[in-house]
Biopython code that builds the backbone (N, CA, C, O; Angstrom):
import numpy as np
from Bio.PDB.StructureBuilder import StructureBuilder

atoms = [
    (1, "MET", "N", (98.050, 116.364, 115.922)),
    (1, "MET", "CA", (99.306, 117.078, 115.843)),
    (1, "MET", "C", (99.397, 117.786, 114.494)),
    (1, "MET", "O", (99.069, 117.212, 113.455)),
    (2, "LYS", "N", (99.840, 119.020, 114.523)),
    (2, "LYS", "CA", (99.951, 119.836, 113.323)),
    (2, "LYS", "C", (101.149, 119.388, 112.478)),
    (2, "LYS", "O", (102.227, 119.118, 113.006)),
    (3, "LYS", "N", (100.943, 119.313, 111.160)),
    (3, "LYS", "CA", (102.030, 118.964, 110.252)),
    (3, "LYS", "C", (103.000, 120.137, 110.137)),
    (3, "LYS", "O", (102.589, 121.294, 110.217)),
    (4, "PRO", "N", (104.293, 119.840, 109.948)),
    (4, "PRO", "CA", (105.252, 120.932, 109.753)),
    (4, "PRO", "C", (104.889, 121.763, 108.522)),
    (4, "PRO", "O", (104.367, 121.240, 107.537)),
    (5, "ASP", "N", (105.172, 123.059, 108.594)),
    (5, "ASP", "CA", (104.867, 123.915, 107.453)),
    (5, "ASP", "C", (105.987, 123.830, 106.413)),
    (5, "ASP", "O", (106.997, 123.155, 106.611)),
    (6, "ASP", "N", (105.776, 124.532, 105.307)),
    (6, "ASP", "CA", (106.720, 124.451, 104.195)),
    (6, "ASP", "C", (108.114, 124.942, 104.567)),
    (6, "ASP", "O", (109.113, 124.397, 104.097)),
    (7, "LYS", "N", (108.184, 125.952, 105.394)),
    (7, "LYS", "CA", (109.489, 126.466, 105.819)),
    (7, "LYS", "C", (110.259, 125.377, 106.568)),
    (7, "LYS", "O", (111.459, 125.197, 106.358)),
    (8, "VAL", "N", (109.568, 124.665, 107.431)),
    (8, "VAL", "CA", (110.204, 123.578, 108.181)),
    (8, "VAL", "C", (110.653, 122.472, 107.226)),
    (8, "VAL", "O", (111.755, 121.940, 107.364)),
    (9, "ARG", "N", (109.810, 122.130, 106.269)),
    (9, "ARG", "CA", (110.172, 121.086, 105.291)),
    (9, "ARG", "C", (111.404, 121.498, 104.488)),
    (9, "ARG", "O", (112.300, 120.687, 104.255)),
    (10, "MET", "N", (111.445, 122.754, 104.070)),
    (10, "MET", "CA", (112.607, 123.217, 103.308)),
    (10, "MET", "C", (113.860, 123.261, 104.182)),
    (10, "MET", "O", (114.967, 123.065, 103.681)),
    (11, "LYS", "N", (113.700, 123.512, 105.467)),
    (11, "LYS", "CA", (114.839, 123.456, 106.397)),
    (11, "LYS", "C", (115.325, 122.014, 106.524)),
    (11, "LYS", "O", (116.528, 121.770, 106.608)),
    (12, "HIS", "N", (114.403, 121.064, 106.537)),
    (12, "HIS", "CA", (114.798, 119.651, 106.552)),
    (12, "HIS", "C", (115.598, 119.317, 105.292)),
    (12, "HIS", "O", (116.614, 118.623, 105.354)),
    (13, "MET", "N", (115.126, 119.820, 104.145)),
    (13, "MET", "CA", (115.842, 119.600, 102.886)),
    (13, "MET", "C", (117.257, 120.159, 102.974)),
    (13, "MET", "O", (118.221, 119.488, 102.608)),
    (14, "LEU", "N", (117.373, 121.379, 103.458)),
    (14, "LEU", "CA", (118.680, 122.032, 103.572)),
    (14, "LEU", "C", (119.598, 121.252, 104.514)),
    (14, "LEU", "O", (120.753, 120.987, 104.179)),
    (15, "ASP", "N", (119.094, 120.893, 105.672)),
    (15, "ASP", "CA", (119.913, 120.160, 106.644)),
    (15, "ASP", "C", (120.410, 118.838, 106.062)),
    (15, "ASP", "O", (121.573, 118.478, 106.243)),
    (16, "ALA", "N", (119.541, 118.120, 105.370)),
    (16, "ALA", "CA", (119.928, 116.831, 104.790)),
    (16, "ALA", "C", (120.931, 117.017, 103.652)),
    (16, "ALA", "O", (121.838, 116.202, 103.489)),
    (17, "ALA", "N", (120.776, 118.076, 102.872)),
    (17, "ALA", "CA", (121.727, 118.359, 101.791)),
    (17, "ALA", "C", (123.102, 118.687, 102.368)),
    (17, "ALA", "O", (124.123, 118.216, 101.867)),
    (18, "LEU", "N", (123.120, 119.492, 103.418)),
    (18, "LEU", "CA", (124.388, 119.814, 104.080)),
    (18, "LEU", "C", (125.014, 118.561, 104.686)),
    (18, "LEU", "O", (126.230, 118.380, 104.624)),
    (19, "ASP", "N", (124.188, 117.700, 105.271)),
    (19, "ASP", "CA", (124.691, 116.435, 105.816)),
    (19, "ASP", "C", (125.338, 115.589, 104.725)),
    (19, "ASP", "O", (126.446, 115.086, 104.909)),
    (20, "ALA", "N", (124.664, 115.430, 103.601)),
    (20, "ALA", "CA", (125.191, 114.603, 102.514)),
    (20, "ALA", "C", (126.546, 115.125, 102.045)),
    (20, "ALA", "O", (127.474, 114.347, 101.824)),
    (21, "ARG", "N", (126.656, 116.440, 101.895)),
    (21, "ARG", "CA", (127.934, 117.044, 101.478)),
    (21, "ARG", "C", (129.012, 116.800, 102.540)),
    (21, "ARG", "O", (130.155, 116.482, 102.212)),
    (22, "LYS", "N", (128.637, 116.951, 103.806)),
    (22, "LYS", "CA", (129.593, 116.745, 104.900)),
    (22, "LYS", "C", (130.019, 115.275, 104.959)),
    (22, "LYS", "O", (131.203, 114.976, 105.115)),
    (23, "PHE", "N", (129.059, 114.368, 104.835)),
    (23, "PHE", "CA", (129.381, 112.945, 104.880)),
    (23, "PHE", "C", (130.353, 112.569, 103.765)),
    (23, "PHE", "O", (131.313, 111.834, 104.000)),
    (24, "LEU", "N", (130.111, 113.066, 102.556)),
    (24, "LEU", "CA", (130.979, 112.725, 101.430)),
    (24, "LEU", "C", (132.364, 113.330, 101.622)),
    (24, "LEU", "O", (133.375, 112.685, 101.344)),
    (25, "GLY", "N", (132.404, 114.568, 102.098)),
    (25, "GLY", "CA", (133.696, 115.203, 102.368)),
    (25, "GLY", "C", (134.636, 115.084, 101.187)),
    (25, "GLY", "O", (134.294, 115.460, 100.066)),
    (26, "LYS", "N", (135.818, 114.562, 101.444)),
    (26, "LYS", "CA", (136.835, 114.400, 100.402)),
    (26, "LYS", "C", (136.908, 112.956, 99.895)),
    (26, "LYS", "O", (137.859, 112.580, 99.210)),
    (27, "ALA", "N", (135.914, 112.166, 100.230)),
    (27, "ALA", "CA", (135.908, 110.763, 99.796)),
    (27, "ALA", "C", (135.881, 110.684, 98.271)),
    (27, "ALA", "O", (135.304, 111.538, 97.599)),
    (28, "THR", "N", (136.506, 109.658, 97.752)),
    (28, "THR", "CA", (136.490, 109.417, 96.311)),
    (28, "THR", "C", (135.242, 108.608, 95.948)),
    (28, "THR", "O", (134.549, 108.079, 96.817)),
    (29, "PHE", "N", (134.981, 108.528, 94.659)),
    (29, "PHE", "CA", (133.860, 107.713, 94.197)),
    (29, "PHE", "C", (134.054, 106.258, 94.625)),
    (29, "PHE", "O", (133.105, 105.589, 95.036)),
    (30, "GLU", "N", (135.279, 105.784, 94.522)),
    (30, "GLU", "CA", (135.567, 104.398, 94.893)),
    (30, "GLU", "C", (135.283, 104.161, 96.377)),
    (30, "GLU", "O", (134.773, 103.106, 96.755)),
    (31, "GLU", "N", (135.613, 105.139, 97.209)),
    (31, "GLU", "CA", (135.326, 105.013, 98.642)),
    (31, "GLU", "C", (133.820, 104.992, 98.896)),
    (31, "GLU", "O", (133.337, 104.251, 99.752)),
    (32, "LEU", "N", (133.090, 105.806, 98.150)),
    (32, "LEU", "CA", (131.630, 105.801, 98.273)),
    (32, "LEU", "C", (131.079, 104.419, 97.939)),
    (32, "LEU", "O", (130.202, 103.916, 98.642)),
    (33, "GLN", "N", (131.578, 103.811, 96.889)),
    (33, "GLN", "CA", (131.103, 102.481, 96.493)),
    (33, "GLN", "C", (131.487, 101.406, 97.508)),
    (33, "GLN", "O", (130.719, 100.476, 97.757)),
    (34, "ARG", "N", (132.669, 101.537, 98.084)),
    (34, "ARG", "CA", (133.183, 100.514, 99.008)),
    (34, "ARG", "C", (132.624, 100.628, 100.417)),
    (34, "ARG", "O", (132.359, 99.618, 101.068)),
    (35, "ASP", "N", (132.443, 101.857, 100.887)),
    (35, "ASP", "CA", (132.081, 102.098, 102.285)),
    (35, "ASP", "C", (130.561, 102.085, 102.451)),
    (35, "ASP", "O", (129.879, 103.068, 102.163)),
    (36, "ARG", "N", (130.064, 100.972, 102.911)),
    (36, "ARG", "CA", (128.613, 100.801, 103.041)),
    (36, "ARG", "C", (127.984, 101.836, 103.978)),
    (36, "ARG", "O", (126.896, 102.344, 103.708)),
    (37, "LYS", "N", (128.667, 102.141, 105.066)),
    (37, "LYS", "CA", (128.142, 103.124, 106.020)),
    (37, "LYS", "C", (128.050, 104.506, 105.365)),
    (37, "LYS", "O", (127.052, 105.208, 105.534)),
    (38, "LEU", "N", (129.073, 104.890, 104.630)),
    (38, "LEU", "CA", (129.074, 106.173, 103.927)),
    (38, "LEU", "C", (127.955, 106.214, 102.892)),
    (38, "LEU", "O", (127.199, 107.183, 102.826)),
    (39, "GLY", "N", (127.851, 105.168, 102.090)),
    (39, "GLY", "CA", (126.802, 105.108, 101.072)),
    (39, "GLY", "C", (125.412, 105.183, 101.672)),
    (39, "GLY", "O", (124.555, 105.914, 101.176)),
    (40, "ASN", "N", (125.187, 104.428, 102.740)),
    (40, "ASN", "CA", (123.871, 104.442, 103.385)),
    (40, "ASN", "C", (123.544, 105.804, 103.983)),
    (40, "ASN", "O", (122.401, 106.257, 103.908)),
    (41, "ALA", "N", (124.534, 106.457, 104.574)),
    (41, "ALA", "CA", (124.298, 107.781, 105.167)),
    (41, "ALA", "C", (123.918, 108.799, 104.094)),
    (41, "ALA", "O", (123.009, 109.606, 104.289)),
    (42, "ILE", "N", (124.610, 108.755, 102.977)),
    (42, "ILE", "CA", (124.326, 109.710, 101.904)),
    (42, "ILE", "C", (122.985, 109.406, 101.258)),
    (42, "ILE", "O", (122.198, 110.318, 101.007)),
    (43, "VAL", "N", (122.718, 108.146, 100.987)),
    (43, "VAL", "CA", (121.425, 107.776, 100.398)),
    (43, "VAL", "C", (120.291, 108.185, 101.329)),
    (43, "VAL", "O", (119.271, 108.698, 100.869)),
    (44, "ARG", "N", (120.453, 107.967, 102.615)),
    (44, "ARG", "CA", (119.405, 108.378, 103.570)),
    (44, "ARG", "C", (119.188, 109.885, 103.524)),
    (44, "ARG", "O", (118.046, 110.342, 103.578)),
    (45, "SER", "N", (120.245, 110.651, 103.428)),
    (45, "SER", "CA", (120.107, 112.108, 103.320)),
    (45, "SER", "C", (119.334, 112.487, 102.061)),
    (45, "SER", "O", (118.485, 113.377, 102.097)),
    (46, "LEU", "N", (119.624, 111.816, 100.952)),
    (46, "LEU", "CA", (118.905, 112.097, 99.704)),
    (46, "LEU", "C", (117.430, 111.708, 99.823)),
    (46, "LEU", "O", (116.560, 112.391, 99.283)),
    (47, "GLU", "N", (117.153, 110.613, 100.529)),
    (47, "GLU", "CA", (115.761, 110.218, 100.763)),
    (47, "GLU", "C", (115.020, 111.287, 101.562)),
    (47, "GLU", "O", (113.874, 111.616, 101.256)),
    (48, "ILE", "N", (115.675, 111.822, 102.578)),
    (48, "ILE", "CA", (115.053, 112.867, 103.406)),
    (48, "ILE", "C", (114.773, 114.110, 102.572)),
    (48, "ILE", "O", (113.705, 114.712, 102.688)),
    (49, "ILE", "N", (115.725, 114.495, 101.735)),
    (49, "ILE", "CA", (115.513, 115.655, 100.863)),
    (49, "ILE", "C", (114.266, 115.439, 100.017)),
    (49, "ILE", "O", (113.421, 116.328, 99.912)),
    (50, "GLY", "N", (114.151, 114.267, 99.419)),
    (50, "GLY", "CA", (113.007, 113.969, 98.559)),
    (50, "GLY", "C", (111.695, 113.880, 99.306)),
    (50, "GLY", "O", (110.668, 114.351, 98.818)),
    (51, "GLU", "N", (111.717, 113.286, 100.475)),
    (51, "GLU", "CA", (110.486, 113.163, 101.268)),
    (51, "GLU", "C", (110.017, 114.531, 101.741)),
    (51, "GLU", "O", (108.826, 114.837, 101.691)),
    (52, "ALA", "N", (110.952, 115.349, 102.197)),
    (52, "ALA", "CA", (110.584, 116.705, 102.619)),
    (52, "ALA", "C", (110.043, 117.498, 101.430)),
    (52, "ALA", "O", (109.052, 118.217, 101.564)),
    (53, "ALA", "N", (110.683, 117.373, 100.277)),
    (53, "ALA", "CA", (110.221, 118.078, 99.067)),
    (53, "ALA", "C", (108.812, 117.647, 98.687)),
    (53, "ALA", "O", (107.992, 118.474, 98.288)),
    (54, "ALA", "N", (108.533, 116.360, 98.809)),
    (54, "ALA", "CA", (107.206, 115.843, 98.459)),
    (54, "ALA", "C", (106.121, 116.401, 99.370)),
    (54, "ALA", "O", (104.948, 116.432, 98.999)),
    (55, "ASN", "N", (106.511, 116.839, 100.554)),
    (55, "ASN", "CA", (105.543, 117.370, 101.512)),
    (55, "ASN", "C", (105.445, 118.890, 101.512)),
    (55, "ASN", "O", (104.671, 119.466, 102.277)),
    (56, "VAL", "N", (106.229, 119.540, 100.654)),
    (56, "VAL", "CA", (106.077, 120.987, 100.457)),
    (56, "VAL", "C", (104.844, 121.175, 99.579)),
    (56, "VAL", "O", (104.684, 120.474, 98.580)),
    (57, "THR", "N", (103.983, 122.103, 99.938)),
    (57, "THR", "CA", (102.738, 122.293, 99.189)),
    (57, "THR", "C", (103.010, 122.679, 97.740)),
    (57, "THR", "O", (104.032, 123.290, 97.426)),
    (58, "LYS", "N", (102.086, 122.314, 96.873)),
    (58, "LYS", "CA", (102.201, 122.654, 95.448)),
    (58, "LYS", "C", (102.275, 124.164, 95.254)),
    (58, "LYS", "O", (102.960, 124.640, 94.348)),
    (59, "THR", "N", (101.580, 124.915, 96.091)),
    (59, "THR", "CA", (101.605, 126.380, 96.007)),
    (59, "THR", "C", (103.019, 126.899, 96.223)),
    (59, "THR", "O", (103.501, 127.743, 95.467)),
    (60, "THR", "N", (103.676, 126.393, 97.251)),
    (60, "THR", "CA", (105.046, 126.819, 97.532)),
    (60, "THR", "C", (105.998, 126.317, 96.457)),
    (60, "THR", "O", (106.906, 127.040, 96.049)),
    (61, "GLN", "N", (105.803, 125.095, 95.998)),
    (61, "GLN", "CA", (106.646, 124.585, 94.913)),
    (61, "GLN", "C", (106.547, 125.488, 93.684)),
    (61, "GLN", "O", (107.554, 125.778, 93.040)),
    (62, "ALA", "N", (105.342, 125.926, 93.366)),
    (62, "ALA", "CA", (105.133, 126.796, 92.200)),
    (62, "ALA", "C", (105.819, 128.148, 92.379)),
    (62, "ALA", "O", (106.215, 128.783, 91.402)),
    (63, "LYS", "N", (105.957, 128.581, 93.618)),
    (63, "LYS", "CA", (106.615, 129.861, 93.916)),
    (63, "LYS", "C", (108.116, 129.810, 93.647)),
    (63, "LYS", "O", (108.748, 130.841, 93.416)),
    (64, "TYR", "N", (108.676, 128.619, 93.680)),
    (64, "TYR", "CA", (110.125, 128.442, 93.531)),
    (64, "TYR", "C", (110.433, 127.436, 92.413)),
    (64, "TYR", "O", (110.921, 126.337, 92.677)),
    (65, "PRO", "N", (110.144, 127.819, 91.171)),
    (65, "PRO", "CA", (110.346, 126.894, 90.052)),
    (65, "PRO", "C", (111.820, 126.582, 89.775)),
    (65, "PRO", "O", (112.129, 125.635, 89.052)),
    (66, "GLU", "N", (112.721, 127.372, 90.347)),
    (66, "GLU", "CA", (114.149, 127.104, 90.158)),
    (66, "GLU", "C", (114.575, 125.816, 90.862)),
    (66, "GLU", "O", (115.620, 125.250, 90.542)),
    (67, "ILE", "N", (113.781, 125.359, 91.804)),
    (67, "ILE", "CA", (114.055, 124.078, 92.461)),
    (67, "ILE", "C", (113.370, 122.981, 91.649)),
    (67, "ILE", "O", (112.184, 123.075, 91.334)),
    (68, "GLU", "N", (114.119, 121.961, 91.321)),
    (68, "GLU", "CA", (113.597, 120.870, 90.490)),
    (68, "GLU", "C", (112.842, 119.862, 91.359)),
    (68, "GLU", "O", (113.307, 118.749, 91.606)),
    (69, "TRP", "N", (111.671, 120.288, 91.810)),
    (69, "TRP", "CA", (110.868, 119.499, 92.743)),
    (69, "TRP", "C", (110.614, 118.082, 92.239)),
    (69, "TRP", "O", (110.824, 117.117, 92.973)),
    (70, "THR", "N", (110.163, 117.950, 90.991)),
    (70, "THR", "CA", (109.805, 116.610, 90.491)),
    (70, "THR", "C", (111.031, 115.707, 90.372)),
    (70, "THR", "O", (110.935, 114.499, 90.593)),
    (71, "VAL", "N", (112.166, 116.277, 90.028)),
    (71, "VAL", "CA", (113.399, 115.484, 89.942)),
    (71, "VAL", "C", (113.813, 115.004, 91.336)),
    (71, "VAL", "O", (114.178, 113.843, 91.522)),
    (72, "ILE", "N", (113.749, 115.910, 92.300)),
    (72, "ILE", "CA", (114.128, 115.581, 93.682)),
    (72, "ILE", "C", (113.212, 114.491, 94.245)),
    (72, "ILE", "O", (113.678, 113.523, 94.845)),
    (73, "ILE", "N", (111.923, 114.662, 94.046)),
    (73, "ILE", "CA", (110.947, 113.684, 94.546)),
    (73, "ILE", "C", (111.104, 112.355, 93.809)),
    (73, "ILE", "O", (110.999, 111.288, 94.414)),
    (74, "GLY", "N", (111.353, 112.425, 92.510)),
    (74, "GLY", "CA", (111.561, 111.215, 91.716)),
    (74, "GLY", "C", (112.772, 110.423, 92.179)),
    (74, "GLY", "O", (112.744, 109.193, 92.209)),
    (75, "MET", "N", (113.835, 111.131, 92.539)),
    (75, "MET", "CA", (115.025, 110.437, 93.025)),
    (75, "MET", "C", (114.724, 109.736, 94.347)),
    (75, "MET", "O", (115.159, 108.606, 94.565)),
    (76, "ARG", "N", (113.994, 110.395, 95.214)),
    (76, "ARG", "CA", (113.608, 109.776, 96.483)),
    (76, "ARG", "C", (112.833, 108.495, 96.226)),
    (76, "ARG", "O", (113.095, 107.466, 96.849)),
    (77, "ASN", "N", (111.880, 108.561, 95.308)),
    (77, "ASN", "CA", (111.071, 107.379, 95.000)),
    (77, "ASN", "C", (111.934, 106.244, 94.463)),
    (77, "ASN", "O", (111.737, 105.083, 94.821)),
    (78, "ARG", "N", (112.878, 106.579, 93.615)),
    (78, "ARG", "CA", (113.771, 105.565, 93.046)),
    (78, "ARG", "C", (114.635, 104.937, 94.150)),
    (78, "ARG", "O", (114.808, 103.719, 94.191)),
    (79, "LEU", "N", (115.171, 105.770, 95.035)),
    (79, "LEU", "CA", (116.025, 105.249, 96.113)),
    (79, "LEU", "C", (115.247, 104.348, 97.064)),
    (79, "LEU", "O", (115.752, 103.315, 97.504)),
    (80, "ILE", "N", (114.025, 104.740, 97.376)),
    (80, "ILE", "CA", (113.202, 103.964, 98.313)),
    (80, "ILE", "C", (112.732, 102.653, 97.686)),
    (80, "ILE", "O", (112.847, 101.593, 98.299)),
    (81, "HIS", "N", (112.206, 102.726, 96.475)),
    (81, "HIS", "CA", (111.568, 101.556, 95.870)),
    (81, "HIS", "C", (112.537, 100.640, 95.138)),
    (81, "HIS", "O", (112.234, 99.466, 94.926)),
    (82, "ALA", "N", (113.690, 101.155, 94.752)),
    (82, "ALA", "CA", (114.683, 100.318, 94.068)),
    (82, "ALA", "C", (115.967, 100.284, 94.902)),
    (82, "ALA", "O", (117.074, 100.379, 94.372)),
    (83, "TYR", "N", (115.790, 100.147, 96.208)),
    (83, "TYR", "CA", (116.907, 100.143, 97.151)),
    (83, "TYR", "C", (117.961, 99.094, 96.815)),
    (83, "TYR", "O", (119.122, 99.238, 97.197)),
    (84, "PHE", "N", (117.569, 98.049, 96.110)),
    (84, "PHE", "CA", (118.443, 96.937, 95.769)),
    (84, "PHE", "C", (119.289, 97.224, 94.532)),
    (84, "PHE", "O", (120.162, 96.432, 94.178)),
    (85, "ASP", "N", (119.033, 98.351, 93.875)),
    (85, "ASP", "CA", (119.710, 98.649, 92.610)),
    (85, "ASP", "C", (120.091, 100.133, 92.546)),
    (85, "ASP", "O", (119.755, 100.824, 91.584)),
    (86, "ILE", "N", (120.784, 100.609, 93.564)),
    (86, "ILE", "CA", (121.153, 102.024, 93.618)),
    (86, "ILE", "C", (122.346, 102.273, 92.707)),
    (86, "ILE", "O", (123.350, 101.563, 92.764)),
    (87, "ASN", "N", (122.219, 103.282, 91.875)),
    (87, "ASN", "CA", (123.290, 103.680, 90.967)),
    (87, "ASN", "C", (124.148, 104.726, 91.685)),
    (87, "ASN", "O", (123.753, 105.884, 91.815)),
    (88, "TYR", "N", (125.313, 104.303, 92.143)),
    (88, "TYR", "CA", (126.161, 105.212, 92.913)),
    (88, "TYR", "C", (126.803, 106.297, 92.053)),
    (88, "TYR", "O", (127.277, 107.303, 92.580)),
    (89, "HIS", "N", (126.823, 106.104, 90.748)),
    (89, "HIS", "CA", (127.277, 107.195, 89.865)),
    (89, "HIS", "C", (126.298, 108.369, 89.966)),
    (89, "HIS", "O", (126.716, 109.526, 90.007)),
    (90, "ILE", "N", (125.012, 108.072, 90.006)),
    (90, "ILE", "CA", (123.994, 109.124, 90.124)),
    (90, "ILE", "C", (124.041, 109.750, 91.519)),
    (90, "ILE", "O", (123.916, 110.966, 91.658)),
    (91, "VAL", "N", (124.217, 108.931, 92.537)),
    (91, "VAL", "CA", (124.329, 109.451, 93.903)),
    (91, "VAL", "C", (125.520, 110.406, 93.987)),
    (91, "VAL", "O", (125.399, 111.509, 94.521)),
    (92, "TRP", "N", (126.661, 109.985, 93.463)),
    (92, "TRP", "CA", (127.876, 110.802, 93.463)),
    (92, "TRP", "C", (127.633, 112.134, 92.745)),
    (92, "TRP", "O", (127.931, 113.205, 93.275)),
    (93, "GLN", "N", (127.095, 112.045, 91.549)),
    (93, "GLN", "CA", (126.838, 113.248, 90.751)),
    (93, "GLN", "C", (125.865, 114.182, 91.474)),
    (93, "GLN", "O", (126.043, 115.400, 91.465)),
    (94, "THR", "N", (124.855, 113.613, 92.088)),
    (94, "THR", "CA", (123.875, 114.424, 92.812)),
    (94, "THR", "C", (124.537, 115.200, 93.943)),
    (94, "THR", "O", (124.325, 116.404, 94.086)),
    (95, "VAL", "N", (125.335, 114.510, 94.740)),
    (95, "VAL", "CA", (125.972, 115.164, 95.889)),
    (95, "VAL", "C", (127.007, 116.190, 95.431)),
    (95, "VAL", "O", (127.095, 117.277, 96.001)),
    (96, "LYS", "N", (127.783, 115.855, 94.414)),
    (96, "LYS", "CA", (128.852, 116.743, 93.957)),
    (96, "LYS", "C", (128.341, 117.922, 93.128)),
    (96, "LYS", "O", (128.835, 119.040, 93.270)),
    (97, "GLU", "N", (127.350, 117.676, 92.261)),
    (97, "GLU", "CA", (126.951, 118.702, 91.294)),
    (97, "GLU", "C", (125.592, 119.337, 91.573)),
    (97, "GLU", "O", (125.411, 120.533, 91.344)),
    (98, "ASN", "N", (124.648, 118.562, 92.057)),
    (98, "ASN", "CA", (123.282, 119.076, 92.210)),
    (98, "ASN", "C", (122.997, 119.673, 93.584)),
    (98, "ASN", "O", (122.212, 120.615, 93.698)),
    (99, "LEU", "N", (123.615, 119.146, 94.606)),
    (99, "LEU", "CA", (123.324, 119.665, 95.944)),
    (99, "LEU", "C", (123.880, 121.067, 96.203)),
    (99, "LEU", "O", (123.198, 121.868, 96.844)),
    (100, "PRO", "N", (125.089, 121.401, 95.735)),
    (100, "PRO", "CA", (125.570, 122.764, 96.019)),
    (100, "PRO", "C", (124.618, 123.874, 95.562)),
    (100, "PRO", "O", (124.346, 124.780, 96.349)),
    (101, "PRO", "N", (124.093, 123.848, 94.320)),
    (101, "PRO", "CA", (123.142, 124.907, 93.958)),
    (101, "PRO", "C", (121.823, 124.811, 94.730)),
    (101, "PRO", "O", (121.210, 125.837, 95.025)),
    (102, "LEU", "N", (121.383, 123.602, 95.058)),
    (102, "LEU", "CA", (120.159, 123.448, 95.850)),
    (102, "LEU", "C", (120.353, 124.067, 97.233)),
    (102, "LEU", "O", (119.454, 124.731, 97.749)),
    (103, "ILE", "N", (121.504, 123.853, 97.820)),
    (103, "ILE", "CA", (121.801, 124.431, 99.134)),
    (103, "ILE", "C", (121.710, 125.951, 99.073)),
    (103, "ILE", "O", (121.100, 126.575, 99.941)),
    (104, "VAL", "N", (122.310, 126.541, 98.054)),
    (104, "VAL", "CA", (122.271, 128.005, 97.896)),
    (104, "VAL", "C", (120.830, 128.483, 97.728)),
    (104, "VAL", "O", (120.427, 129.472, 98.339)),
    (105, "GLN", "N", (120.055, 127.780, 96.898)),
    (105, "GLN", "CA", (118.654, 128.163, 96.673)),
    (105, "GLN", "C", (117.857, 128.093, 97.971)),
    (105, "GLN", "O", (117.119, 129.022, 98.300)),
    (106, "LEU", "N", (118.002, 127.005, 98.700)),
    (106, "LEU", "CA", (117.251, 126.842, 99.948)),
    (106, "LEU", "C", (117.674, 127.864, 100.996)),
    (106, "LEU", "O", (116.832, 128.408, 101.710)),
    (107, "GLN", "N", (118.969, 128.126, 101.089)),
    (107, "GLN", "CA", (119.435, 129.141, 102.041)),
    (107, "GLN", "C", (118.826, 130.500, 101.719)),
    (107, "GLN", "O", (118.406, 131.225, 102.620)),
    (108, "SER", "N", (118.779, 130.840, 100.449)),
    (108, "SER", "CA", (118.207, 132.123, 100.028)),
    (108, "SER", "C", (116.713, 132.191, 100.347)),
    (108, "SER", "O", (116.234, 133.193, 100.877)),
    (109, "ILE", "N", (115.988, 131.135, 100.025)),
    (109, "ILE", "CA", (114.546, 131.091, 100.294)),
    (109, "ILE", "C", (114.284, 131.217, 101.791)),
    (109, "ILE", "O", (113.447, 132.013, 102.217)),
    (110, "LEU", "N", (115.001, 130.432, 102.581)),
    (110, "LEU", "CA", (114.773, 130.436, 104.026)),
    (110, "LEU", "C", (115.177, 131.764, 104.661)),
    (110, "LEU", "O", (114.540, 132.219, 105.611)),
    (111, "LYS", "N", (116.216, 132.376, 104.147)),
    (111, "LYS", "CA", (116.634, 133.687, 104.662)),
    (111, "LYS", "C", (115.540, 134.722, 104.411)),
    (111, "LYS", "O", (115.264, 135.559, 105.269)),
    (112, "ASN", "N", (114.923, 134.661, 103.237)),
    (112, "ASN", "CA", (113.871, 135.617, 102.879)),
    (112, "ASN", "C", (112.547, 135.325, 103.577)),
    (112, "ASN", "O", (111.681, 136.196, 103.645)),
    (113, "LYS", "N", (112.380, 134.102, 104.100)),
    (113, "LYS", "CA", (111.137, 133.739, 104.789)),
    (113, "LYS", "C", (111.165, 134.127, 106.266)),
    (113, "LYS", "O", (110.150, 134.017, 106.954)),
    (114, "GLU", "N", (112.318, 134.578, 106.756)),
    (114, "GLU", "CA", (112.427, 134.931, 108.187)),
    (114, "GLU", "C", (111.667, 136.191, 108.510)),
    (114, "GLU", "O", (111.654, 136.626, 109.662)),
]
sb = StructureBuilder()
sb.init_structure("model")
sb.init_model(0)
sb.init_chain("A")
sb.init_seg("    ")
for serial, (resi, resn, name, xyz) in enumerate(atoms, 1):
    if name == "N":
        sb.init_residue(resn, " ", resi, " ")
    sb.init_atom(name, np.array(xyz, "f"), 0.0, 1.0, " ", f" {name:<3s}", serial, name[0])
structure = sb.get_structure()
């Protein structure tokens, strides 16, 4: 079976980023910490973003240096391997501050790849 190409991987990243933003909605930080289902859904979305990013070829990553590939992949690794010690302040900040510009970047890249 053929592996998905970079465009598909970046679409996975975009979809998961949009999901994380939608899941968080208007929830407060305290609600994120309290609501296990909400926290797990958002963390899973961040894991998907990182896993998809890790599978984008180095050539394509180099083409789009505005995307912080190593940071995104590093966060995925931290969430997966240190699942017992998730810092919800970082999760909150990522969804609120880092995902909106990533969404715009991915939308622009994918629009130009059509």
